[in-house]
C-alpha positions as CSV (number, residue, x, y, z in Angstrom):
1,M,18.3,-14.2,44.7
2,K,15.1,-15.6,43.4
3,K,14.1,-14.5,39.9
4,E,10.9,-12.5,39.7
5,T,8.0,-14.4,38.0
6,T,6.2,-12.5,35.3
7,S,2.5,-12.1,36.3
8,L,-0.6,-10.9,34.6
9,K,-0.3,-7.8,36.7
10,K,3.2,-7.0,35.5
11,L,2.1,-7.4,31.9
12,A,-0.8,-5.1,32.6
13,Q,1.5,-2.4,34.1
14,E,4.0,-2.6,31.3
15,L,1.2,-2.1,28.6
16,N,-1.0,0.2,30.7
17,L,-3.9,-2.2,30.3
18,S,-6.2,-3.9,32.8
19,V,-5.4,-7.4,34.1
20,S,-8.7,-8.7,32.6
21,T,-7.8,-7.3,29.2
22,I,-4.4,-9.0,29.4
23,S,-6.0,-12.3,30.4
24,R,-8.6,-12.2,27.6
25,A,-5.9,-11.3,25.1
26,L,-3.8,-14.3,26.1
27,N,-6.9,-16.5,25.8
28,D,-7.7,-15.2,22.3
29,H,-11.0,-13.7,23.4
30,P,-13.1,-12.3,20.5
31,D,-13.7,-9.0,22.3
32,I,-10.0,-8.1,22.2
33,S,-8.6,-6.6,19.0
34,E,-6.0,-8.4,17.0
35,A,-3.6,-5.5,17.5
36,T,-3.9,-5.7,21.3
37,K,-3.6,-9.5,21.3
38,E,-0.4,-9.3,19.2
39,K,1.0,-6.6,21.6
40,V,0.2,-8.7,24.7
41,Q,1.5,-12.0,23.3
42,K,4.7,-10.4,22.1
43,L,5.5,-8.9,25.6
44,A,4.5,-12.2,27.3
45,A,6.9,-14.1,25.1
46,K,9.7,-11.5,25.7
47,L,9.2,-11.7,29.5
48,N,8.8,-15.5,29.5
49,Y,5.3,-15.3,30.9
50,V,4.0,-18.8,32.1
51,P,0.3,-19.0,33.0
52,N,-0.4,-20.1,36.6
53,I,-2.7,-23.1,35.8
54,F,-3.6,-23.4,39.5
55,A,-4.7,-19.8,39.8
56,K,-6.6,-20.2,36.5
57,G,-8.1,-23.5,37.8
58,F,-9.2,-21.8,41.0
59,R,-11.0,-19.1,39.0
60,Q,-12.6,-21.5,36.6
61,Q,-13.2,-24.4,39.0
62,K,-11.3,-26.7,36.6
63,T,-7.6,-27.3,36.0
64,N,-7.7,-30.2,33.5
65,I,-5.2,-32.0,35.8
66,I,-5.6,-35.6,36.9
67,G,-3.8,-36.9,39.9
68,V,-2.4,-40.5,39.8
69,L,-1.3,-42.3,42.9
70,V,0.4,-45.7,42.7
71,P,2.3,-47.9,45.3
72,N,5.5,-48.1,43.2
73,I,6.3,-46.2,40.0
74,T,9.3,-48.5,39.1
75,H,7.2,-51.7,39.0
76,Y,7.1,-52.9,35.4
77,F,3.4,-53.6,35.2
78,T,2.7,-50.2,36.8
79,S,4.8,-48.5,34.2
80,T,2.7,-50.0,31.4
81,I,-0.5,-48.7,33.1
82,L,1.1,-45.2,33.5
83,K,1.9,-45.2,29.8
84,G,-1.7,-45.8,29.0
85,I,-2.8,-43.1,31.4
86,L,-0.4,-40.5,30.0
87,E,-1.3,-41.2,26.4
88,E,-5.1,-41.2,26.9
89,A,-5.0,-38.1,29.2
90,S,-3.0,-36.2,26.6
91,L,-5.4,-37.1,23.8
92,K,-8.3,-35.7,26.0
93,G,-6.4,-32.5,26.8
94,Y,-5.6,-33.3,30.5
95,R,-2.3,-33.0,32.3
96,V,-1.2,-35.7,34.8
97,I,0.5,-35.5,38.2
98,I,2.0,-38.8,39.3
99,S,3.0,-39.8,42.8
100,E,3.8,-43.0,44.7
101,S,2.9,-44.1,48.2
102,N,5.8,-46.6,48.5
103,N,3.1,-48.9,50.1
104,D,3.0,-46.5,53.1
105,A,-0.5,-45.7,54.3
106,I,0.5,-42.4,55.9
107,K,2.3,-41.2,52.7
108,Q,-0.7,-42.4,50.7
109,T,-3.0,-40.1,52.7
110,E,-0.5,-37.2,52.4
111,M,-0.3,-37.6,48.6
112,L,-4.1,-37.6,48.3
113,N,-4.3,-34.4,50.3
114,T,-1.5,-32.8,48.2
115,M,-3.4,-33.6,45.0
116,L,-6.6,-32.0,46.4
117,Q,-4.5,-28.9,47.3
118,F,-3.3,-28.8,43.7
119,N,-7.0,-28.6,42.8
120,V,-6.9,-31.7,40.5
121,D,-10.2,-32.5,38.7
122,G,-10.1,-36.2,39.6
123,I,-7.8,-38.9,40.9
124,L,-6.8,-42.3,39.6
125,M,-5.5,-44.5,42.4
126,S,-4.0,-48.0,43.0
127,I,-4.2,-48.5,46.7
128,S,-1.2,-49.6,48.8
129,K,-1.2,-53.2,50.0
130,V,-1.0,-52.0,53.7
131,T,-4.3,-50.0,53.4
132,R,-6.6,-51.1,56.2
133,E,-8.7,-48.0,57.0
134,V,-10.3,-46.2,54.0
135,D,-11.8,-43.2,55.7
136,D,-9.2,-40.8,54.2
137,I,-10.0,-42.2,50.7
138,L,-13.7,-41.8,51.3
139,K,-13.1,-38.1,52.1
140,V,-11.5,-37.7,48.7
141,I,-14.7,-38.9,47.0
142,D,-16.5,-36.0,48.7
143,N,-14.3,-33.6,46.8
144,V,-13.5,-35.1,43.4
145,P,-14.2,-38.1,41.3
146,L,-12.0,-41.1,42.2
147,I,-11.4,-44.3,40.2
148,L,-9.4,-47.2,41.5
149,F,-7.3,-49.3,39.2
150,D,-5.3,-52.6,39.5
151,K,-5.1,-52.7,43.3
152,A,-8.7,-52.0,44.3
153,S,-11.0,-52.5,47.3
154,N,-14.6,-53.4,47.8
155,K,-14.7,-51.1,50.8
156,I,-14.6,-48.0,48.6
157,P,-17.8,-47.0,46.7
158,C,-16.3,-45.8,43.4
159,S,-15.7,-47.2,39.9
160,Q,-12.8,-49.6,39.6
161,V,-10.8,-50.8,36.6
162,V,-9.3,-54.2,37.2
163,I,-8.1,-57.4,35.4
164,N,-10.6,-60.3,35.4
165,E,-8.4,-61.9,38.1
166,E,-10.7,-64.5,39.3
167,E,-11.4,-65.8,35.8
168,S,-7.8,-65.5,34.8
169,A,-6.6,-67.6,37.8
170,Y,-9.4,-70.1,37.1
171,N,-8.0,-70.5,33.5
172,A,-4.5,-71.0,34.8
173,I,-5.5,-73.7,37.2
174,E,-7.7,-75.4,34.6
175,H,-4.7,-75.4,32.2
176,L,-2.7,-77.2,34.9
177,I,-5.5,-79.8,35.4
178,N,-5.7,-80.3,31.6
179,I,-2.0,-81.3,31.4
180,G,-2.6,-83.9,34.2
181,K,-1.7,-82.0,37.4
182,K,-3.8,-83.0,40.4
183,R,-1.9,-81.5,43.4
184,I,-1.7,-77.8,42.7
185,A,-0.2,-75.5,45.3
186,I,-0.7,-71.7,45.5
187,I,1.5,-69.0,46.8
188,K,-0.6,-65.9,47.6
189,E,-0.6,-62.9,49.8
190,N,-2.3,-62.7,53.2
191,E,-6.0,-62.2,53.3
192,Y,-6.0,-58.4,53.3
193,S,-4.9,-58.3,49.6
194,Y,-8.0,-57.7,47.4
195,N,-6.2,-58.8,44.2
196,S,-4.7,-61.9,45.9
197,E,-8.1,-63.0,47.2
198,R,-9.7,-62.7,43.8
199,R,-6.9,-64.9,42.3
200,Y,-7.3,-67.3,45.2
201,S,-11.0,-67.5,44.5
202,G,-10.3,-68.5,40.9
203,Y,-7.9,-71.2,42.2
204,L,-10.5,-72.7,44.6
205,R,-13.3,-72.6,42.0
206,A,-11.2,-74.5,39.4
207,L,-10.3,-77.2,41.9
208,K,-13.9,-77.6,43.1
209,E,-15.3,-77.7,39.6
210,H,-12.8,-80.4,38.7
211,N,-13.4,-82.4,41.9
212,I,-9.8,-82.0,43.1
213,P,-9.4,-82.0,46.9
214,I,-8.3,-78.8,48.5
215,D,-5.3,-79.3,50.8
216,E,-4.5,-76.5,53.2
217,K,-0.9,-77.7,53.4
218,I,-0.2,-76.5,49.9
219,I,-2.0,-73.2,50.3
220,I,0.8,-70.7,51.3
221,S,0.1,-67.1,52.3
222,V,2.9,-64.6,52.7
223,D,3.2,-60.8,53.4
224,D,5.5,-60.1,50.6
225,I,4.9,-62.0,47.3
226,S,8.4,-61.5,46.0
227,L,11.2,-63.4,44.2
228,R,12.8,-64.1,47.6
229,Q,9.6,-65.4,49.1
230,G,9.0,-67.5,46.0
231,R,12.3,-69.2,46.6
232,R,11.6,-69.7,50.3
233,M,8.0,-71.0,49.8
234,A,9.2,-73.4,47.1
235,N,11.6,-74.8,49.7
236,L,8.7,-75.2,52.1
237,L,6.6,-77.0,49.6
238,L,9.4,-79.4,48.7
239,S,9.7,-80.3,52.4
240,I,6.2,-81.7,52.4
241,K,5.9,-85.5,52.3
242,N,3.3,-85.4,49.6
243,K,4.8,-82.7,47.3
244,P,2.7,-80.7,44.8
245,D,3.0,-81.5,41.1
246,A,2.3,-77.8,40.2
247,I,2.7,-74.4,41.8
248,F,0.7,-71.3,41.0
249,A,2.2,-68.1,42.3
250,I,0.1,-65.0,42.1
251,T,3.0,-62.9,40.8
252,D,5.7,-63.6,38.2
253,S,8.4,-62.6,40.7
254,A,7.3,-65.3,43.2
255,A,6.9,-67.8,40.3
256,I,10.4,-67.1,39.1
257,G,11.7,-67.6,42.6
258,V,10.0,-71.0,42.6
259,I,11.6,-72.0,39.3
260,Q,15.1,-71.0,40.7
261,T,14.6,-73.3,43.7
262,L,13.3,-76.2,41.7
263,K,16.3,-76.0,39.4
264,K,18.6,-75.8,42.4
265,F,17.3,-79.2,43.4
266,N,17.3,-80.6,39.8
267,I,13.6,-81.0,39.7
268,N,12.3,-81.3,36.1
269,I,10.0,-78.5,35.1
270,P,7.2,-79.2,34.1
271,E,7.3,-83.0,34.2
272,E,7.7,-83.2,38.0
273,I,6.4,-79.8,39.0
274,A,4.8,-77.3,36.6
275,V,4.9,-73.5,37.5
276,V,2.5,-70.7,36.6
277,G,2.8,-67.0,37.4
278,F,0.7,-63.9,36.9
279,S,1.4,-60.6,35.0
280,N,3.6,-61.5,32.0
281,S,6.6,-59.5,33.2
282,K,9.7,-59.0,31.1
283,N,11.5,-61.6,33.3
284,S,8.9,-64.3,32.4
285,T,10.7,-64.8,29.1
286,I,14.2,-64.5,30.4
287,I,14.0,-67.3,33.0
288,E,14.7,-70.9,31.9
289,P,12.3,-72.5,31.4
290,M,10.2,-69.6,30.2
291,L,7.2,-69.0,32.5
292,T,3.6,-69.7,31.7
293,T,1.7,-66.7,33.0
294,I,-1.4,-64.5,32.8
295,D,-0.9,-61.4,30.5
296,Q,-2.2,-58.2,32.0
297,P,-2.8,-55.4,29.4
298,G,-1.5,-52.5,31.4
299,E,-1.8,-49.8,28.8
300,R,-5.4,-50.8,28.2
301,I,-6.1,-50.6,32.0
302,G,-4.6,-47.1,32.1
303,S,-6.4,-45.7,29.1
304,T,-9.7,-47.2,30.2
305,A,-9.3,-45.8,33.7
306,V,-8.7,-42.3,32.2
307,K,-11.7,-42.5,30.0
308,Y,-14.0,-43.4,32.9
309,L,-12.5,-40.7,35.1
310,I,-12.9,-37.9,32.5
311,E,-16.5,-39.0,31.9
312,E,-17.2,-38.6,35.6
313,I,-15.3,-35.3,35.8
314,E,-17.2,-33.8,32.8
315,N,-20.6,-35.5,33.6
316,P,-21.0,-35.6,37.4
317,D,-24.3,-37.4,37.0
318,S,-22.3,-40.4,35.5
319,I,-20.4,-40.9,38.8
320,G,-21.2,-44.5,39.9
321,N,-19.9,-47.6,41.5
322,K,-19.0,-49.7,38.5
323,T,-16.4,-52.5,38.2
324,I,-14.9,-52.6,34.7
325,E,-13.0,-55.8,34.1
326,I,-10.2,-56.0,31.5
327,K,-9.6,-59.4,30.1
328,G,-6.3,-61.1,30.8
329,H,-5.2,-64.2,28.9
330,L,-3.1,-67.2,29.6
331,I,0.3,-67.4,27.8
332,I,1.5,-71.0,27.8
333,R,5.2,-71.5,27.9
334,D,7.7,-74.2,28.8
335,S,7.1,-74.1,32.6
336,T,3.9,-76.0,32.0
337,F,4.1,-77.5,28.6
338,K,6.9,-78.7,26.4
339,A,6.2,-79.5,22.8
340,S,7.3,-83.0,21.8
């Protein structure tokens, strides 16, 4: 049998007071006497009264709840972003509801609708990589402030908090050029990935500015930029007659897969082929040789996204279409440079 939930109405009946008096007493309203407040709070504690924040939010048109939707909660980089979100939201007096889409467009829409039903004040979102149509996301903007982070899209007119991916990728390729590499391959995602295309843009710009020919044979696009695909694509690149002397993978997972394949074929890293990843994951320092990579400050992305969202929640006139870039930086390790 389901246990009965203590409501404001029940407290009012027990004390022979109006529901509005009970509510104001619990909220420490100055019009209510201290004796009444004490009596109400004592009974509320005794009956384990828990305020219904959704009902309260409906009455006040504000819940102080932020919805957060990510493709995968267990991803290490995502977990660092969530840490920044939770800490900053708590400091600002907001609760957080977190959900994941599992990179499923239908589930993504369902979770967005659920958050709206929960009457959240605003939503932080990292879009799934399978997102093609954005109509359902545009509908959200009609209801509450929305800010995209990490995995963003130029199809959605809202503020976005992202890494300076184009510049970071440019710096990684320039580092490879500076250590003497001239035939640099890239393993990226297919064209629909916003993040991948920005990193690819940095790759192309670095090659062009340093007058290095662009060879389509060593530009590899895959659907799933994973450890397994890193291994497979490294095998593919090694089968080319004119092999690359460096490989830039747009994720650490794929870069680590590349290193595993190169080691399997006893290829010297970085002398024969250097490797660079992107994200500075935990595994980047476990693999041998340790991986040169772009560090992404996840906690800072999360806290920055919260700050901008709360500003838009509390000041509707501030809602805009800004892109806030958080600076990543290159961490040079043994996969590209060995100290003599």
